[in-house]
LUMKE-163836 format. One record per residue: z, y, x of N, C-alpha, C in turn. Coordinates in steps of 0.02 Angstrom, whole numbers, plus 50000, padded with zeros to 5 digits. Each point is the difference from the previous one (the first is absolute). Layout:
! LUMKE-163836
((Z,Y,X),(Z,Y,X),(Z,Y,X))
...
END
This chain:
! LUMKE-163836
((43771,50236,45631),(50057,50039,49975),(50031,49964,49941))
((50066,50008,49993),(50036,49968,49944),(50054,50046,49975))
((50044,49974,49958),(50050,50044,49969),(50060,50016,50045))
((49994,49987,50066),(50048,50031,50046),(49987,50076,50002))
((49941,50020,49976),(49990,50070,49982),(50020,50006,49927))
((50059,50027,49985),(50024,50002,49931),(49958,50042,49953))
((49955,50041,50027),(49959,50042,49958),(49928,49975,49993))
((49987,49939,50024),(49932,49973,49998),(49977,49989,49928))
((49936,50012,49989),(49971,49991,49934),(49937,49958,50007))
((49995,49948,49958),(49942,49956,50000),(49961,50008,49935))
((49934,49998,50004),(49960,50002,49939),(49989,49929,49973))
((49957,49994,49949),(49990,49934,49968),(49969,49949,50048))
((49964,50024,50049),(49969,49955,50050),(50045,49985,50060))
((50061,50028,49999),(50046,49988,50055),(49988,50045,50060))
((49962,50054,49990),(49987,50048,50055),(50054,50054,49998))
((50031,50013,50057),(50056,50048,50001),(49975,50071,50010))
((50044,50047,49986),(49981,50071,50004),(49985,50022,50071))
((50028,49965,50050),(49985,50017,50069),(49926,49987,50016))
((49975,49943,49976),(49929,49983,50013),(49954,50048,49963))
((50020,50021,49941),(49960,50049,49963),(49999,50067,50038))
((50057,50018,50028),(50003,50061,50040),(49954,49994,50060))
((50000,49941,50032),(49955,49988,50057),(49928,50012,49980))
((49981,49972,49943),(49931,50007,49977),(49982,50073,49988))
((50046,50037,49970),(49987,50072,49987),(49991,50037,50066))
((50043,49985,50050),(49994,50033,50065),(49935,49981,50034))
((49982,49936,49997),(49938,49978,50032),(49940,50035,49970))
((50001,50010,49934),(49944,50032,49966),(49997,50075,50013))
((50056,50029,50022),(50002,50073,50011),(49972,50020,50068))
((49988,49952,50044),(49972,50015,50066),(49928,49977,50004))
((49957,50039,50033),(49930,49980,50007),(49992,49939,50045))
((49946,49965,49992),(49985,49941,50041),(49929,50006,50027))
((49985,49957,50049),(49932,49998,50027),(49977,50065,50030))
((49938,50020,49985),(49971,50060,50029),(50037,50063,49977))
((50026,49999,49938),(50038,50059,49975),(50063,50009,50040))
((50033,49946,50018),(50060,50004,50041),(49984,50028,50069))
((49944,49977,50030),(49981,50025,50065),(49984,50074,49998))
((49967,50022,49948),(49983,50071,49994),(50063,50043,49989))
((50046,49974,49958),(50063,50036,49987),(50040,50006,50065))
((50004,49945,50036),(50038,50000,50062),(49969,50047,50052))
((49934,50000,50003),(49965,50044,50047),(50014,50073,49984))
((50000,50018,49936),(50016,50069,49980),(50072,50018,50018))
((50046,49953,49988),(50071,50012,50015),(50010,50012,50075))
((49968,49958,50040),(50007,50006,50073),(49972,50067,50024))
((49943,50019,49973),(49970,50064,50020),(50044,50059,49979))
((50031,49995,49941),(50046,50053,49978),(50060,50006,50047))
((50027,49942,50020),(50058,49999,50045),(49981,50031,50067))
((49941,49982,50026),(49978,50028,50064),(49989,50075,49996))
((49969,50023,49944),(49986,50071,49993),(50064,50041,49994))
((50047,49976,49959),(50062,50037,49990),(50044,49999,50062))
((49993,49948,50041),(50043,49995,50059),(49966,50021,50065))
((49942,50031,49994),(49958,50017,50058),(50038,50038,50054))
((50039,50050,49981),(50034,50043,50049),(50073,49983,50008))
((50020,49940,49978),(50070,49980,50004),(50008,49945,50054))
((50061,49992,50023),(50013,49952,50053),(49983,49929,49978))
((50011,49984,49937),(49984,49936,49970),(49970,50013,49931))
((49961,49953,49976),(49972,50010,49933),(50031,49956,49946))
((50046,49956,50020),(50035,49959,49950),(50062,49968,50031))
((50044,49977,49956),(50060,49963,50021),(49994,49928,49977))
((50017,49953,50044),(50005,49930,49979),(50070,49976,50018))
((50027,49957,49958),(50064,49969,50017),(49987,49935,50037))
((50043,49982,50047),(49992,49937,50035),(50067,49963,50002))
((49998,49936,49984),(50060,49959,50000),(49991,49937,50043))
((49938,49987,50020),(49984,49938,50035),(49976,49947,49952))
((49999,50016,49934),(49978,49953,49949),(49925,50000,49990))
((49976,49955,49956),(49929,49992,49989),(49968,50063,49972))
((50027,50023,49943),(49967,50054,49963),(49994,50064,50041))
((50055,50023,50029),(49999,50063,50036),(49958,49994,50064))
((50002,49942,50033),(49960,49991,50061),(49926,50001,49984))
((49981,49969,49943),(49930,49999,49981),(49975,50070,49982))
((50044,50040,49970),(49982,50070,49988),(49983,50035,50066))
((50042,49989,50051),(49987,50030,50065),(49932,49979,50028))
((49985,49936,49994),(49936,49973,50025),(49941,50034,49966))
((50005,50006,49934),(49944,50027,49962),(49992,50076,50007))
((50055,50037,50001),(49992,50073,50006),(49970,50019,50067))
((50015,49963,50052),(49968,50014,50065),(49926,49983,49998))
((49983,49947,49964),(49930,49982,49992),(49962,50053,49961))
((50035,50036,49955),(49969,50054,49962),(49994,50064,50041))
((50030,50001,50060),(49997,50060,50041),(50052,50051,49984))
((50053,49981,49966),(50055,50046,49984),(50047,50006,50060))
((50042,50052,49999),(50047,50014,50054),(50072,49997,49973))
((50026,49940,49990),(50066,49995,49968),(50058,50009,50048))
((50056,50021,49972),(50064,49996,50034),(50038,49942,49968))
((50020,49952,50039),(50039,49943,49974),(50074,50019,49998))
((50032,49986,49944),(50070,50016,49991),(50039,49936,49988))
((50055,49992,50037),(50041,49940,49993),(50073,50019,49993))
((50034,49970,49952),(50072,50008,49993),(50035,49942,50033))
((50038,50014,50052),(50040,49948,50033),(50069,50002,49967))
((50011,49953,49954),(50064,49998,49964),(50050,49950,50031))
((49982,49975,50059),(50046,49955,50035),(49988,49927,49985))
((49950,49984,49958),(49990,49930,49979),(49931,49972,50020))
((49963,50035,50042),(49934,49976,50021),(50007,49934,50038))
((49959,49951,49982),(49998,49938,50039),(49962,50013,50064))
((50011,49958,50051),(49964,50007,50063),(49925,49995,49989))
((49980,49956,49954),(49929,49991,49986),(49969,50062,49969))
((50038,50034,49956),(49976,50061,49969),(49989,50054,50053))
((50048,50008,50045),(49994,50050,50054),(49939,49985,50043))
((49990,49936,50016),(49943,49980,50041),(49934,50014,49964))
((49998,49985,49935),(49939,50013,49961),(49983,50074,49999))
((50050,50042,49991),(49988,50072,49998),(49973,50024,50067))
((50031,49979,50054),(49979,50021,50067),(49928,49979,50015))
((49985,49936,49987),(49932,49975,50013),(49948,50037,49959))
((50016,50009,49936),(49952,50032,49955),(49984,50071,50021))
((50051,50040,50011),(49989,50071,50013),(49970,50011,50069))
((50017,49957,50049),(49969,50006,50066),(49925,49985,49997))
((49982,49946,49964),(49930,49980,49997),(49959,50049,49958))
((50031,50029,49949),(49964,50046,49957),(50006,50073,50024))
((50040,50011,50051),(50011,50068,50026),(50024,50047,49945))
((50052,49980,49966),(50031,50040,49947),(50068,50023,50025))
((50014,50065,49992),(50065,50027,50020),(50053,49979,49949))
((50061,49991,50026),(50056,49976,49959),(50058,50049,50000))
((50026,50013,49940),(50063,50036,49994),(50051,49951,49970))
((50055,49989,50036),(50053,49955,49976),(50062,50041,49986))
((50027,49991,49941),(50064,50031,49982),(50054,49946,50003))
((50046,50007,50047),(50056,49953,50005),(50056,50025,49956))
((50016,49961,49950),(50049,50021,49950),(50070,49997,50029))
((50045,50043,49977),(50070,49997,50021),(50031,49935,49973))
((50018,49956,50046),(50021,49934,49979),(50064,50000,49959))
((50049,50040,50018),(50063,50000,49963),(49989,50025,49928))
((49958,50050,49992),(49984,50023,49932),(49964,49945,49961))
((49950,49971,50032),(49958,49952,49964),(50039,49936,49984))
((50040,49977,50048),(50041,49941,49987),(50046,50012,49941))
((50031,50059,49997),(50045,50016,49945),(49963,50001,49933))
((49938,50024,50000),(49961,50003,49939),(49978,49929,49979))
((49980,49959,50047),(49982,49931,49983),(50060,49961,49972))
((50057,50009,50030),(50060,49968,49975),(50018,50025,49930))
((49989,50064,49988),(50013,50028,49933),(49957,49965,49948))
((49937,49988,50015),(49957,49967,49952),(50019,49927,49990))
((50022,49967,50053),(50023,49931,49991),(50062,49998,49955))
((50045,50048,50010),(50061,50003,49959),(49984,50022,49928))
((49947,50038,49991),(49980,50021,49933),(49976,49940,49958))
((49981,49946,50034),(49984,49936,49968),(49938,50004,49956))
((49952,50042,50019),(49935,50002,49966),(49949,49965,50044))
((49943,49982,49973),(49948,49968,50041),(49956,50050,50037))
((50028,50059,50014),(49961,50055,50027),(50016,50017,50073))
((50025,49954,50039),(50026,50017,50066),(49946,50020,50051))
((49937,49993,49983),(49948,50022,50045),(49980,50073,49988))
((50029,50029,49947),(49982,50069,49982),(50014,50050,50055))
((50057,49997,50036),(50010,50050,50053),(49943,50003,50051))
((49975,49942,50020),(49945,49999,50048),(49936,50028,49969))
((49984,49978,49940),(49938,50022,49967),(50001,50076,49990))
((50057,50026,49977),(50005,50072,49988),(49992,50039,50066))
((50032,49977,50052),(49997,50034,50065),(49929,49998,50028))
((49965,49944,49993),(49932,49994,50026),(49953,50050,49967))
((50002,50002,49933),(49957,50046,49964),(50018,50072,50016))
((50065,50015,50003),(50022,50067,50016),(49975,50022,50068))
((50004,49955,50048),(49978,50016,50068),(49925,50013,50002))
((49961,49958,49966),(49927,50010,50000),(49982,50066,49966))
((50035,50015,49945),(49988,50064,49965),(50017,50059,50046))
((50056,49994,50034),(50022,50054,50044),(49950,50012,50057))
((49976,49946,50029),(49952,50007,50056),(49933,50026,49975))
((49980,49980,49941),(49937,50026,49972),(50005,50076,49991))
((50057,50023,49976),(50010,50072,49990),(50000,50037,50067))
((50031,49970,50051),(50004,50031,50065),(49931,50016,50029))
((49952,49956,49986),(49933,50009,50028),(49950,50026,49949))
((50025,50038,49951),(49955,50035,49954),(49985,49963,49937))
((50048,49960,49976),(49990,49960,49939),(49937,49957,50003))
((49992,49966,50057),(49944,49955,50007),(50011,49938,49956))
((49947,49966,49979),(50007,49942,49956),(50040,49944,50031))
((50034,49962,49956),(50039,49941,50021),(49963,49938,49977))
((49989,49954,50046),(49964,49938,49985),(50047,49941,50014))
((50039,49978,49951),(50047,49945,50011),(49966,49932,49992))
((50038,49947,50011),(49973,49933,49991),(50008,49973,49930))
((50025,50040,49955),(50010,49978,49930),(49934,49981,49969))
((50000,49947,49958),(49939,49979,49967),(50016,49954,49942))
((49958,50002,49949),(50015,49961,49940),(49986,49926,50009))
((49957,49982,50048),(49982,49929,50007),(50058,49957,50025))
((50048,50030,50034),(50058,49961,50024),(50066,50024,49970))
((49997,50054,49959),(50063,50029,49977),(49998,50019,49926))
((49963,49963,49960),(49992,50020,49930),(50056,49972,49955))
((50027,49943,50017),(50050,49967,49957),(50070,50017,50025))
((50023,50060,49983),(50064,50023,50025),(50047,50016,49941))
((50043,49954,49980),(50046,50013,49944),(50049,50056,50015))
((50007,50047,49954),(50049,50053,50010),(50070,49973,50003))
((50013,49945,49964),(50068,49971,50000),(50019,49975,50069))
((49950,49985,50042),(50014,49975,50067),(50013,50056,50049))
((49976,50059,49986),(50012,50057,50045),(49967,50063,49972))
((50038,50053,49995),(49972,50064,49978),(50045,50057,50026))
((49973,50061,49994),(50038,50058,50024),(49985,50019,50071))
((49943,49979,50026),(49985,50012,50070),(49996,50074,50018))
((49974,50040,49955),(49994,50072,50013),(50053,50040,49962))
((50052,49968,49977),(50052,50032,49960),(50060,50015,50044))
((50001,50062,50028),(50054,50019,50045),(50067,50003,49964))
((49999,50018,49936),(50062,50002,49962),(50032,49930,49998))
((49960,49950,49990),(50024,49931,49999),(50028,49979,50068))
((49962,50014,50053),(50022,49982,50067),(50065,50036,50017))
((50001,50063,49985),(50059,50041,50016),(50062,49977,49960))
((49991,49981,49937),(50057,49979,49959),(50029,49933,50024))
((49956,49955,50021),(50024,49936,50027),(50040,50012,50063))
((49974,50043,50043),(50035,50014,50063),(50065,50037,49988))
((50002,50044,49950),(50061,50037,49985),(50056,49953,49978))
((49982,49947,49966),(50050,49952,49976),(50024,49953,50055))
((49956,49979,50044),(50017,49946,50046),(49996,50020,50074))
((49970,50057,50016),(49991,50019,50069),(50059,50037,50030))
((50001,50003,50066),(50054,50033,50036),(49975,50051,50051))
((49936,49995,50018),(49971,50044,50052),(49953,50050,49966))
((50008,50064,50018),(49957,50051,49970),(49928,49991,50024))
((49953,50007,49953),(49929,49993,50017),(49973,50068,50023))
((50008,50014,50063),(49979,50065,50027),(49926,50002,50019))
((49974,49944,50025),(49932,50001,50028),(49952,49952,49964))
((50024,49962,49951),(49959,49950,49967),(49939,50032,49968))
((49938,49977,50016),(49940,50030,49970),(49998,49987,49925))
((49997,50054,49961),(50002,49991,49928),(49962,50056,49965))
((49988,49991,49935),(49969,50050,49958),(50042,50008,49937))
((50025,50060,49989),(50034,50012,49936),(49946,50009,49946))
((50022,50012,49939),(49953,50003,49943),(49945,50051,50012))
((50018,50060,50022),(49951,50054,50008),(49955,49988,50060))
((50028,49975,50055),(49960,49986,50059),(49948,49946,49985))
((50022,49948,49966),(49954,49946,49982),(49941,50027,49960))
((50014,50042,49950),(49946,50025,49958),(49957,50052,50037))
((50029,50038,50045),(49959,50046,50040),(49950,49961,50042))
((50024,49946,50032),(49954,49958,50038),(49948,49968,49955))
((50022,49977,49942),(49956,49964,49954),(49942,50044,49978))
((50014,50064,49988),(49949,50045,49975),(49960,50035,50054))
((50022,49996,50062),(49965,50037,50054),(49969,49954,50052))
((50014,49936,49997),(49973,49954,50051),(49955,49947,49968))
((49956,49973,50040),(49954,49948,49978),(50023,49932,50027))
((50009,49953,49955),(50022,49932,50017),(49945,49953,49979))
((49968,49967,50048),(49943,49957,49985),(50014,49928,50020))
((50004,49956,49951),(50007,49928,50015),(49930,49974,50018))
((49982,50011,50062),(49931,49990,50022),(49978,49927,49995))
((50047,49952,50004),(49981,49930,49995),(49973,49983,49931))
((50017,50040,49950),(49974,49988,49932),(49926,50016,49994))
((49973,50036,50049),(49929,50017,49999),(49959,49953,50045))
((50035,49952,50031),(49967,49951,50042),(50002,49932,49965))
((49958,49955,50020),(50005,49931,49974),(50054,49966,50042))
((50063,50020,49988),(50055,49978,50042),(50022,49930,49983))
((49995,49956,50049),(50022,49930,49993),(50049,49986,50056))
((50060,49982,49982),(50053,49993,50050),(49982,49948,50053))
((49973,49943,49978),(49982,49948,50048),(49950,50024,50051))
((49948,50034,49976),(49949,50026,50046),(50028,50055,50044))
((50046,50040,49972),(50031,50053,50039),(50040,49971,50058))
((50038,49947,49986),(50039,49968,50053),(49955,49974,50055))
((49944,49969,49981),(49952,49974,50049),(49974,50057,50044))
((49983,50056,49968),(49973,50057,50038),(50051,50029,50048))
((50063,50005,49977),(50052,50029,50043),(50015,49955,50059))
((50000,49935,49988),(50013,49953,50056),(49942,50001,50050))
((49940,50003,49974),(49941,49998,50042),(49989,50064,50040))
((50009,50057,49967),(49983,50064,50032),(50058,50034,50035))
((50062,49984,49979),(50057,50037,50027),(50051,49956,50035))
((49993,49933,49994),(50051,49957,50028),(50065,50001,49960))
((49994,50023,49938),(50057,50005,49954),(50023,49929,49979))
((50065,49993,49985),(50026,49934,49981),(50035,50003,49933))
((49990,49949,49959),(50031,49997,49934),(50073,49981,50005))
((50041,50025,49953),(50073,49994,50003),(50029,49957,49944))
((49957,49973,49955),(50023,49949,49955),(50011,50017,49927))
((50001,50062,49979),(50011,50016,49930),(49993,50074,49987))
((49991,50018,49936),(49991,50070,49980),(50060,50042,50022))
((49988,50049,50043),(50051,50046,50026),(50051,49965,50046))
((49986,49940,50023),(50047,49964,50043),(49998,50026,50072))
((49963,50054,50013),(50002,50031,50066),(50067,50033,50012))
((50039,50010,49947),(50068,50026,50005),(50050,49944,49992))
((50048,49995,50046),(50051,49946,49996),(50041,50007,49936))
((50020,50062,49983),(50041,50009,49940),(49960,49984,49937))
((49937,50021,49997),(49959,49985,49941),(49991,49925,49993))
((49988,49966,50056),(49992,49927,49998),(50062,49967,49973))
((50059,50021,50023),(50062,49969,49978),(50017,50021,49928))
((49987,50063,49984),(50017,50023,49932),(49956,49966,49948))
((49933,50000,50012),(49955,49970,49951),(50005,49924,49999))
((50006,49971,50060),(49998,49928,50004),(50067,49965,49989))
((50055,50039,49999),(50066,49969,49993),(50040,50035,49945))
((50019,50063,50011),(50045,50034,49953),(49970,50006,49930))
((49939,50026,49996),(49969,50013,49935),(49991,49935,49960))
((49983,49948,50035),(49989,49936,49966),(50065,49967,49980))
((50048,49997,50046),(50062,49964,49986),(50046,50038,49952))
((50002,50066,50004),(50045,50038,49957),(49969,50016,49932))
((49937,50020,50000),(49969,50024,49939),(49950,49951,49969))
((49978,49951,50039),(49950,49953,49975),(49930,50029,50001))
((49990,50054,50038),(49934,50032,50004),(49964,49976,50063))
((49945,49967,49991),(49961,49975,50057),(49939,50045,50008))
((50002,50045,50049),(49947,50049,50009),(49932,49967,50013))
((50001,49937,50022),(49937,49965,50011),(49960,49994,49935))
((50035,49994,49944),(49965,49995,49936),(49959,50063,49987))
((50028,50056,50018),(49964,50064,49992),(49939,50003,50046))
((50011,49987,50064),(49945,50006,50048),(49946,49947,49988))
((50020,49939,49987),(49951,49947,49988),(49961,50012,49936))
((50033,50026,49949),(49965,50015,49937),(49945,50052,50011))
((50016,50050,50040),(49949,50051,50015),(49941,49968,50036))
((50014,49955,50046),(49946,49968,50038),(49959,49952,49958))
((50032,49970,49949),(49962,49958,49953),(49950,50044,49962))
((50024,50057,49975),(49955,50046,49964),(49944,50025,50045))
((50015,50008,50064),(49950,50024,50048),(49951,49945,50020))
((50013,49938,49978),(49956,49944,50016),(50008,49971,50069))
((50057,50016,50033),(50010,49975,50068),(50030,49931,50002))
((50040,49983,49950),(50029,49933,49995),(49997,49977,49928))
((50012,49936,49989),(50002,49975,49931),(50073,49997,49977))
((50008,49995,49934),(50068,49994,49973),(50034,49936,50025))
((49960,49947,50006),(50028,49936,50024),(50025,50007,50072))
((49963,50034,50041),(50021,50011,50070),(50064,50041,50003))
((50005,50050,49956),(50059,50043,49998),(50061,49959,49979))
((49993,49958,49949),(50055,49959,49976),(50025,49952,50054))
((49954,49974,50039),(50019,49956,50056),(50040,50039,50051))
((49979,50061,50015),(50036,50041,50049),(50071,50015,49976))
((50008,50011,49934),(50065,50016,49972),(50049,49942,50004))
((49975,49940,50011),(50044,49942,50008),(50037,50001,50067))
((49973,50039,50047),(50030,50004,50066),(50051,50057,50003))
((50043,49999,50050),(50046,50056,50012),(49959,50063,50016))
((50027,50060,49983),(49964,50061,50017),(49983,50005,50074))
((50047,49977,50042),(49986,49993,50071),(50051,49950,50027))
((49991,49973,50061),(50041,49945,50024),(50075,50013,49994))
((50037,49949,49977),(50072,50006,49988),(50037,50019,50065))
((49979,49972,50055),(50033,50016,50064),(49992,50074,50016))
((49941,50027,49986),(49989,50072,50012),(50041,50041,49951))
((50008,49976,49939),(50042,50035,49951),(50072,50007,50026))
((50026,49946,50028),(50068,50002,50026),(50005,50046,50060))
((49949,49999,50043),(49999,50046,50057),(49999,50073,49976))
((49958,50013,49950),(49995,50068,49973),(50065,50021,49967))
((50033,49953,49967),(50063,50015,49967),(50052,50022,50052))
((50006,49962,50053),(50048,50018,50053),(49984,50066,50031))
((49935,50012,50013),(49979,50063,50031),(50014,50059,49954))
((49985,49991,49935),(50008,50055,49951),(50074,50018,49992))
((50042,49950,49994),(50072,50013,49992),(50028,50036,50060))
((49980,49978,50060),(50024,50032,50061),(49976,50072,50004))
((49937,50011,49984),(49971,50067,50005),(50030,50048,49949))
((50016,49974,49941),(50031,50041,49948),(50075,50007,50009))
((50029,49960,50044),(50072,50004,50013),(50043,49972,49945))
((49977,49946,49968),(50039,49969,49947),(50012,49926,50017))
((50052,49972,49970),(50017,49930,50013),(49965,49955,49949))
((50003,49935,50013),(49972,49952,49953),(50035,50005,49933))
((50065,50013,50001),(50038,50008,49937),(49977,50062,49962))
((49988,50054,50037),(49975,50061,49969),(49933,49986,49966))
((49957,49964,50035),(49934,49985,49974),(50004,49957,49937))
((50042,49949,50001),(50008,49958,49941),(50026,50040,49941))
((50045,50048,50015),(50025,50044,49947),(49944,50041,49969))
((49955,50025,50043),(49942,50038,49975),(49954,49955,49958))
((49988,49939,50024),(49956,49954,49963),(50030,49982,49932))
((50066,50002,49993),(50032,49979,49938),(50017,50058,49953))
((49983,50062,50020),(50011,50057,49956),(49959,49994,49936))
((50025,50025,49944),(49959,50000,49939),(49934,50036,50011))
((49947,49971,49975),(49933,50030,50009),(49992,50063,49958))
((49972,50052,50031),(49988,50063,49965),(49926,50020,50008))
((49982,50055,49967),(49930,50023,50004),(49998,50075,50015))
((49942,50024,50010),(49986,50071,50010),(50032,50042,49945))
((50000,49975,49939),(50024,50038,49942),(50076,50005,49997))
((50035,49965,50043),(50073,50005,50002),(50025,50059,50041))
((49953,50038,50030),(50019,50055,50043),(49963,50064,49979))
((50029,50058,50014),(49965,50063,49985),(49932,50002,50034))
((49948,50023,49965),(49933,50001,50027),(49957,50049,49960))
((49937,50007,50022),(49952,50039,49962),(49959,49955,49953))
((50023,49939,49989),(49963,49952,49960),(49981,50024,49931))
((50047,50030,49964),(49985,50024,49933),(49947,50055,50001))
((50004,50043,50050),(49950,50053,50006),(49931,49971,50015))
((49997,49953,50049),(49936,49970,50019),(49969,49962,49942))
((50041,49974,49954),(49974,49963,49942),(49985,50045,49941))
((50018,50064,50005),(49989,50047,49945),(49924,50007,49987))
((49978,49993,49937),(49928,50003,49985),(49968,50066,50023))
((50036,50056,49995),(49972,50064,50021),(49987,50001,50076))
((50051,49977,50037),(49993,49997,50073),(49942,49954,50020))
((49997,49941,49969),(49947,49952,50017),(49932,50027,49980))
((49998,50036,49944),(49937,50029,49979),(49975,50052,50049))
((50045,50043,50024),(49981,50051,50048),(49975,49970,50065))
((50032,49947,50022),(49976,49966,50061),(49931,49970,49990))
((49988,49972,49941),(49935,49970,49985),(49945,50053,50000))
((50016,50058,49970),(49951,50055,49999),(49984,50023,50071))
((50053,50005,50041),(49990,50022,50069),(49956,49951,50038))
((50011,49936,49990),(49959,49950,50034),(49927,50006,49981))
((49987,50013,49936),(49931,50009,49977),(49968,50061,50032))
((50039,50055,50005),(49974,50061,50031),(49984,49987,50073))
((50046,49966,50036),(49988,49985,50071),(49938,49956,50008))
END
């Protein structure tokens, strides 16, 4: 990590605050036999609470490493998950194939929500025109909203996502924030959108907090000795799963946004975030990461193919796109949001107390 995160802080030894956060998170989770015992108790609780329900937990599936590995492990634990997938129109063929292979071999039922494309396209274009580095927020917000909604439908069963600190600890807020902030999403769309969002999966302020206080969200990979390299080997060996080349690159839009737009317009290279997390996890060395950063995020020819596909799918011209790339850069704080409330010490204190009680 470097000062492309404008809020980065280094101590006297040159250690940044992201690495310190990683260490705190790593120390907060049990390891060894304690981790196994904790996980065993959690699994038994999930089974007991879901005994008379159609499913005992929700998992999200994208075709990526983390979520697929969750599916593999929860079935090994004897859980009865419902897999939930948001089809936002950008799934790569490889992602679709990975999902199909995985769920067929593991005998997991799938619920797919196909998003209204005209609504979603309009919202994605709104975020591009807003000129913030947050254009993945519409997808992230819809995915979480959908998982929360399905959990509630089946009796507020626990949600077990693929999120984990070992691969996602170094995430600068300046690079993207406001994922659960419907006021922010709505204000961006109100300024730049043209299509009414009638069916878009979302959570307003009160819905988000109702789910937060009544549902259980367990980042189960944090209780495992999760190693991405070993996970990939297991998925390839046991499921016939295939790797797609980069963090979240199972989505064509994510691949193009992170590997092209975010880097060229804002100077933010998401690989620095993901590789830094893996360095802290002991999976790669800093020297190996620096060598990887010398290469393009993904092949230039594929970048051009993705650019043409993205422009055609969004219905914009090359001139429109260049205009978007040249817009003055803005941030989350340039638009109405709940940011001030979420940063309020009283609000943050109440959330901290609630977490301790839970």
